[in-house]
C-alpha positions in Angstrom: 0.0 0.0 0.0 1.3 3.4 -0.8 1.6 6.4 1.5 -1.0 9.2 1.1 -0.2 12.9 1.0 -2.0 14.7 3.8 -4.9 16.9 2.6 -4.3 20.5 3.4 -5.5 21.3 6.9 -5.4 17.7 8.2 -2.0 17.9 9.8 -3.2 20.2 12.6 -6.1 18.1 13.6 -3.9 14.9 13.6 -1.3 16.7 15.8 -3.9 18.0 18.2 -5.6 14.6 18.5 -2.2 12.9 19.0 -1.1 15.2 21.8 -4.6 14.9 23.4 -3.6 11.4 24.5 -0.4 12.5 26.3 2.3 15.1 26.0 4.8 14.0 23.2 7.9 15.2 21.5 7.9 15.8 17.8 9.4 12.5 16.7 6.9 10.6 18.9 4.1 12.6 17.4 5.2 11.6 13.9 5.7 8.0 14.9 2.3 7.8 16.6 0.5 9.1 13.5 2.4 6.6 11.3 1.6 3.7 13.6 -2.0 4.7 14.2 -2.6 4.8 10.4 -0.7 1.5 9.6 2.1 3.4 7.9 -0.3 5.1 5.5 0.3 8.7 6.7 3.9 9.8 7.1 4.5 13.2 8.6 7.7 14.7 7.4 9.8 16.8 9.8 9.6 19.7 7.4 5.9 19.8 7.9 5.6 18.7 11.5 7.7 21.3 13.3 6.2 24.4 11.5 2.8 22.9 12.4 3.7 22.5 16.0 5.1 26.1 16.1 1.9 27.4 14.5 -0.3 25.6 17.0 1.8 26.9 19.9 1.6 30.5 18.6 -2.2 30.0 18.4 -2.3 28.8 22.0 -3.6 25.4 21.1 -0.6 23.5 22.4 2.0 24.3 25.0 5.5 23.0 25.3 8.1 22.3 27.8 11.5 20.7 27.7 12.1 17.2 29.1 14.0 14.0 28.5 13.1 11.6 25.8 13.0 7.8 26.2 16.7 7.7 25.3 17.7 10.5 27.7 17.9 13.2 25.1 16.7 16.7 25.6 13.3 17.1 23.8 10.5 19.5 23.6 7.2 18.0 24.7 3.9 19.3 23.4 0.6 19.0 25.3 -2.9 20.1 24.4 -4.2 23.3 26.0 -7.9 24.0 26.9 -8.1 26.2 23.8 -6.6 23.3 21.8 -9.2 20.9 23.3 -12.0 23.2 22.1 -10.4 23.6 18.7 -10.0 19.8 18.4 -13.7 19.2 19.2 -14.8 21.7 16.5 -12.3 20.4 13.9 -13.4 16.8 14.5 -17.1 17.9 14.0 -16.1 19.7 10.8 -14.1 16.8 9.6 -16.9 14.3 10.2 -19.3 16.6 8.3 -16.8 16.9 5.4 -16.4 13.1 5.2 -20.1 12.6 5.1 -20.5 15.1 2.4 -17.8 13.6 0.2 -19.2 10.2 0.9 -22.6 11.3 -0.4 -21.0 12.4 -3.7 -19.0 9.2 -4.1 -21.8 6.8 -3.3 -23.7 5.5 -6.4 -26.9 7.4 -6.8 -30.1 5.5 -5.8 -32.5 4.9 -8.7 
């Protein structure tokens, strides 16, 4: 199975959802998304870190330095209250979008 490119705007919701489970550093976020999607979605470093910085500037995630599993200094990101509200709204929008696309793709009833 081939990897799929992320649709514009989906990276933010994937990152927010991933850090809603627990605080994670960037590499762990990318790994979690890859594993959760059975290697279908691969988040490149060049896209992930700008997204994390953008989400942090918007107050949707907060970060603090800590030690990774292999005792390296790493920045851990966690969801904020504003991020939780944004995630809830984004999930509702995404589900509405998927339903609408599904209605177009389904064969018309005769």
